[in-house]
C-alpha distance (Angstrom), angle and dihedral (degrees) to the residues before:
residue distance angle dihedral
M1 . . .
E2 3.81 . .
Y3 3.79 91.1 .
Y4 3.79 90.7 57.1
L5 3.79 91.2 53.3
I6 3.80 91.2 48.7
I7 3.81 91.3 49.1
I8 3.82 91.8 48.1
A9 3.82 90.6 48.3
L10 3.81 90.9 50.5
I11 3.80 91.5 49.2
I12 3.80 90.5 50.6
I13 3.81 91.7 48.2
I14 3.81 91.9 49.9
Y15 3.81 91.4 47.1
L16 3.80 92.6 49.9
S17 3.80 91.2 45.9
V18 3.81 91.3 54.2
K19 3.81 91.5 47.4
L20 3.80 91.5 48.6
D21 3.80 91.1 50.1
K22 3.81 90.6 51.7
L23 3.80 91.2 49.1
D24 3.79 90.5 50.0
G25 3.79 90.1 52.9
R26 3.79 91.9 49.2
M27 3.80 91.6 49.6
K28 3.81 91.7 50.8
S29 3.79 89.4 50.3
M30 3.79 91.3 50.1
Q31 3.81 91.5 48.0
Y32 3.80 90.1 51.6
S33 3.81 90.1 50.9
L34 3.81 91.3 49.1
D35 3.80 91.2 49.2
Q36 3.81 90.8 51.1
L37 3.81 92.5 48.0
T38 3.79 91.1 48.5
K39 3.80 90.8 53.2
Q40 3.82 94.6 44.7
L41 3.80 93.8 48.2
G42 3.79 93.3 43.1
L43 3.78 92.5 -125.3
P44 3.79 116.5 169.0
D45 3.77 121.1 -99.0
N46 3.81 119.8 -103.4
P47 3.85 104.0 -73.9
I48 3.81 92.6 -129.5
N49 3.81 90.3 61.5
D50 3.81 92.2 75.2
E51 3.80 90.8 57.0
L52 3.79 91.3 44.4
R53 3.81 91.4 50.9
E54 3.80 90.0 52.5
L55 3.81 90.4 52.3
I56 3.80 90.3 48.6
K57 3.82 92.4 49.4
A58 3.82 88.8 50.5
G59 3.81 89.7 53.8
E60 3.80 92.4 -110.8
D61 3.82 97.4 130.7
V62 3.81 93.8 147.6
K63 3.81 91.6 53.3
A64 3.81 89.0 46.5
V65 3.81 91.4 53.4
K66 3.81 90.6 47.8
K67 3.82 92.0 49.0
A68 3.81 91.5 47.6
R69 3.80 90.9 49.8
E70 3.81 93.3 48.7
T71 3.80 95.3 44.3
L72 3.79 101.4 38.3
G73 3.81 99.6 30.7
L74 3.79 94.6 -120.5
S75 3.78 130.0 159.3
L76 3.80 118.1 -115.7
L77 3.80 92.2 -97.9
E78 3.81 92.8 45.5
G79 3.81 90.4 48.4
K80 3.79 92.3 51.3
D81 3.81 91.2 47.1
Y82 3.82 90.0 49.2
I83 3.80 92.1 51.7
D84 3.80 91.9 44.3
K85 3.82 89.2 54.0
L86 3.81 91.5 49.8
K87 3.78 89.6 47.4
S88 3.79 92.0 52.2
D89 3.81 90.0 47.6
I90 3.82 88.9 54.2
V91 3.80 91.8 50.7
N92 3.82 95.1 43.1
G93 3.79 97.9 35.1
């Protein structure tokens, strides 16, 4: 009986993992579309980005990640990715 419960739990975990991966892909696609629309329409950048760029330029990446997380409601990984993207935009832009 215990094996059946373990198997059912594993199936549920795998199913949820697949669904979560699909949702993540859809969100990335939507973010890309929003970024493209923002550029095409000439809309201003998120106001917090100026402050985050200043922190990055001052070498305060950890503070920038913390500020991004607090302001935008991001997870630690999302905050780091957000700051890394801003940092690459600074270098490439």
